N, C-alpha and C positions, 0 to 999 in steps of 0.2 A: 504493500500500500504506500502511495506517495504521501508527502506531508499534507498536500491539499485534500486528499481523501480522508486523512486522519482528522483534519479540521472539520470537514463536512460531517463526519461521524460524530465528533464531539458536539458540534452545533446542534445536531438532531437530538442527541441525548439530553442536552441542557434545555432545549426548547420543550421537550416532553415533560420537564419538571420545572416550569418557569418560576413559580413561587419559591420552591426550595432553593433553586439556583440563586435567585435574587437575595434571599435571606442569608445564604452562605457568603455571597460577595459583600453584603452589607456589613457583616462583622469586620472584614478586612478594611472596608471603606471607612468605617468609624475610626479605626485605629490610625489609618493613614491621615485622615482629616485632623485628628487630634495632634499628631506629630507635626503636621504642617503648620497648624495654628499656633502651637506652643513655641516652636522654633522661630516662627515669624515674629511673635511678640518679643521673644528674647533677643533676636537680632535687631529688631527695630528699637528696642530699649537701649541696646548697646550703642548703636549708631547715634541715637538721640543724645545720650550722655557725652559721647565723644565730641559731637558737634557743639554741645554746650560748653565744654571745657576748652576746646581748641579755638573758640572765638576769642579767647584771651591770649592766644599765642602758645608756643611750645617752650619758650625760654623763661616763663614766669614760675616762681616758686614762692611758697608761703611758709612763714615761720610762726609757730604757735607756742605759747608757754606750756610746759609740762611734756611728759612723754606719753604718747598715745598708747603704747603697749602696756603701760602700767597705770596710767591715770584715766583711761577711757577717753572721753572727749576733752581735749586740752583747754585749760584756761577758763572754762565756764564756771567752775566752782572755786577758782582760786586755789590756794593751798600749795602752789609750787614753791620750790626752794628760792628761786629768784624770778622776779617778774620781768617781762619784756617792757622796756621803757623807751621813751623818745630818744634818750641818749644812746641806747643800743642801736636803734634804727639809724641815727646819724653816724655812728661808728662804722656801720656796714658799708658806707660809701668808700671806705679806705680799702676794701677788698678788691684785688685786681679782677677785672672782668664784670664788675657790677655797673650797670647802666643807670637804672632808676631804683629808688627806694621809696616805698609808700607805707608810712605808719598808719594803722587802721584802728580806730576806736568807734564802735557802733552800738546803737541801742534804738529803742522805739520811743517816739515822742509825738505829741500832737502838733500839727502845723496849722496855723490859723492865718487867713488872709482873705481880703475882699469879702468879709462877712461870712466866710465858710471855714470849715476845719475838718481835718481827718488825721488819724493816727497812722504813721508810716515809719519805715526804718530810716534812721539818720546815720549817714556814714561820715565819720570824721577822717579826712584824708589830707593830703597836701597837693600842691600844684602839679605833681608828676603822675597823679592817678590816671589821667586821660591817656598819657603815653604808655604807661605800664599795662593798663587794662584794655587798651585799644578802644576807648570811648571817643565819641565825636560830639563837639558842641554844635547845636542847631542854631541857637540865638545867643548873642552876647559873648561872654568869655567864661573860662573856668576860674577856679580860685587862683589868686595871685601868689607869687613866691613870697614867703614870710617865715619868720621864726616859728617852728612847730611847737615851741613851748608857750607861745602867746595865743591869746584868743583873737578872733577876728569876726566882724559882724557881716560876713559875706556868705551867701547861700546860692547854690545852684540846684535847680529842680530837675527831676526827671520829667519827661513829656506828659505822662499820665497825671502826675501830681499837679503840674502847671495847668492842665486842662480842667481838672476837677475843681481847682480853686478859682481860676480866672477865665475859664471858658475859652473863647476865641481871642480874647484880649491878651496883649503881651504882658507878662509879669515883670519884665525888666524894670529895675528901678523902684519896684514896689517894696514897701516895708511889710514884713510878716513876722509872726511870733512862732518860734520853735521851742517847745518845752518851756514856754514862759520867757524866753530870751528874744530880743529884737534883732532881726537880720534884714539886710537888703538883698533882694534877688538880683544877681548879676549875670545869670546865664540859664539856659535850658538845654538839656542834653538831647541828642538824637535817640530814637528808640533803640533799646538793646534787648528787650525781652526778659525772659525769666531764666534764672539759674537755680535748678533744683528746688523750685518752689519759692525762691526769693524774686519778687518783681522789681527788677532794677529800674524800671521806668516810673514806679510809684514810690519814689524815695527822694530824699534831699541830701545834698553833699555840702558839708561845712568844714572849716579848718579843724584839724585834729585837736589843736589846743582848746578850741571852743567845745568840741564834743566831750573831751575829758573833763572839763569843768562842769558842763551841763549834767553829765551822768555821774559826776563825782568819782571818776576813775583815777587811779594812780598807776595803772598799767595799760598796755595796749592789748587789744584782742588778737591782733595779728600784725606781722610785718611782711609785706609783699616786696619781693626783690626781682627785678628784671635783669637778666644777664644780657651781655652784648650780643650773644648769638646762641643758637641751640647747642653748638659744640662746646660752648663755655659753661654750660649748666653744671656739669659734674665738678670741674675745678672750683667754680664759684661756690658750690655747695660745701665743699671741703674747707674752703677759705672762711666761709661764714661760720662753720662749726668750730674751727680753731679760734676765731676771734671771740665768739660768744662764750666759749668755754673759758677763755682767758679772762673775760669780764665777769664770769660767774664762778670764780674761784675753782676752775677746773671741773665743774659739774656739767654733765650733759643733760640739763633739765629743760630742754626745748625740743621741738620736733620740726624738722625741715622736710617739706613735701614738695616734690617737683610734679609737673603736669604728667610726665611719663609714668611716674610711680603711682599717681592717683588713678590714671587710666588703666594701668596694668592691674592694680588691685581690684578696681571695679570690673575689669574684664574677667578676672578669675571668679569673682562672685557670680557674675552673669553666666559664665560658663558652667559653674556648678548647678545653678538654678535651672539652666536650659537642659542639662543632662538629666536632672531629677524629674523635671516635668515631662521630658521626652520619654523617660522610663514609664511614666503613667500611660502615655500613648502606646508604648510598647506592650503594656499589659493588655490593652484593647486589641492590639495585633495578635497577641498570643491567644486571646479568646476567640478571635476570628479564625486563627489557624486550627484551633481545636474544633471549631464548628465545621470547617471544611473537611477535616479528618473524619469527623463523625458521619457527615453526609456521604463522603466517598466510601466509607466502610459499609454503610447501609446500602449504597448504590451497588457495590460489588455483590452483596448478598441478594439484592432484588434481581440483579441481571445475571445470575449464575447460569440460567438456561441459555441466555444470549451468548455468554462467553463459551458455553459448550458448543453451540452452533458454529461460532466463528472458528473454534479450534478444529471442529469436524470438517470445516471447509478448507482447512490447511493453513489458517492464519497462525503464524509462529508466536511463541510465548513472548518474545521480545516486543512484537507489535502490540499484543494485548497490554503489556506493561506500559508501552508508550501511550496507548489510547487513554488509559485511566490517569496516567501522570499528566498528560496534556490537558485533560479535562480539569484536573485540580489546578494547574497553572493558569488556565483560562479564567477560572472562577476567581483566583486570587488577583490576577492582573486586572480583571474587570472591576473588582472591588477597589484596587489601587487607583485606577482611573477615576472611579466614582468618588473616592476620598480626595483625590487631587482637585477635582472639580468643586467639591463641597468646600474644601479648605480655601481655595482661591476665591470662591463666591462669598464665603463668610468674611474673609479678609477684606474683600472689596466693600462689603456692606459695613464693616467696622470703620473703614477709612471714610466712608460717606457719612455715617451717622456720628462718628466721634473722630473728627479730623485731628484732634490733638493727641490721640492715642497712637504711638509709633508702631506700625506694622510693616515689616519687610520680610519677604520670603527669600531666603538665600537659595541659590541654584543648587548648592550641595544638598539641601533638605529635599528638594524635588527628586534629585538623582537617588538619594538614599531611600525615598519612599518607593520609587520604582523597583530598586534592587530588593528592598524588603518584601515587596509584593511577590516577586519571583521566588525569593527564598521561602516565603510562607507557602507558596503553591507547591514547590518541589518537596518541602519538608512534610506538608500535610498529605500529599498524594503518594509519597514513596511507599509507605507500608501497605495501603490498600491496593496499589498497582502491583506490588510484588505478590500479594495474596491472590489477586485476580489471575496473574500469569501462572501461578503455581497450581491452579485448579486442574484436576484431572478431567479431561473432556467427557469421558464416559459417565463419571459421577455427576458432572455438571448437567449433562443431557438427562440424566435420570431425575433431576430436580423438576424437569418439565412434566 
C-alpha cells in the first residue's frame, strides 16, 4: 500500500467515528493551546520589562543602601550601617568612567495649583537627571545646576500632572504648593510612560535638597550613576564599590545594580515561571495522549475482524502497524493544529480586549507545539499499533 492509500484508509476510519475522533484530538488541542498561551504571556512579559528598562539606556546603574541579599528591599526601613548621603553621590564623580551622577530622594506628597490638587510621587533629583534617565523637556527647562545640599523653589511637572492641574493652559511660571512648600513651575516633561507601575508622567521633579527637607530625610533613597559607555559599566562599578567602601569604613553595606544584572535576574525569574506554567500545559498534553491511547486501544479491539480480513488479503504486519500508528499521529496533529488555532485566536482576542497586556508568541513555542503533537501521536499509537500487527489473522477472523 502506498502512503496515499494509507491516508485514505485512515481518513475513512476516522470519518466513521467523527465524535470520538474529535474528542480525542480535542484533548491534545487543549494542551497545545495552553502551552501557546502561557509561553506567549511569559515572552510578552519579558519583552515588556526589557523595553521598560532599556528606555533608560544600558550604561545606567543604581546604588541603594543596604545589601539586598541580607536586608530584603534596601533602604526602605533604614537600619543600614551607613546611609547613602549627598556627599557620597558627589564623591562618585571622582570615579574614572563616570559621566553623570543623580542623587535621588523620593516620596509622595500633595501638589496643589490652579485651584486643584492631587497626590503624586515627588522625585528629588539634580540637573543631570534628564541626561542620565534619557528624559526630554517638552516646555520650559529642567532644574538648574545648584548645590545639592541646598533647597530650591523650582519644580518640573510630568505631562499628566500638568494637564490634571492646569488643563490646556501652560503651567510655566505658575506658583504651586508641594507638600505645603511653595514652588515655581519651570518646565514640563515629554511623556515617558510607566515603569513597573510607577507613572513617570504623573509626578513632579524638584531639587534633591528640597525633597530631603520636605520629607525630613537624612539619607538618599538611591544614587543613579551613568557610565560613559556600556563597556565602562563593569570598571565603573568596581570603582564605585572601592570608593564607597573606603567612605564606609571598609563595609560593603550598599548594593550596586546594573541594567544587565537586573534584566538577567528578571529573565531567570520569567524563565522559571514560563517552565512551570508550561508544565501545566504539558499535563493537559499528557491527558490528551492518554485519551488517544485509550481510543486507539478500543479501536484495535473493535476492528479485530477488519484486521483479520486485511491480513487474509496479504497485507503485511508492518503495514497494519503503520495504519494504526498513522491514525494516532493524524489525530494528534489535528489536535495540535486545533490548539494552535485556538491559542492564536485567544491571543488575538486578548490583544484586542486588553491592549496593555503583553502577549507575544515566540516561533520556538509554535515549533515545539508541532513537535509535541507528533511525539504524542507516535507515543500514544505505538502500543496499540504493535498489538494490532501482532494479531493472528485466523483468530482475528474468528472474532467475526
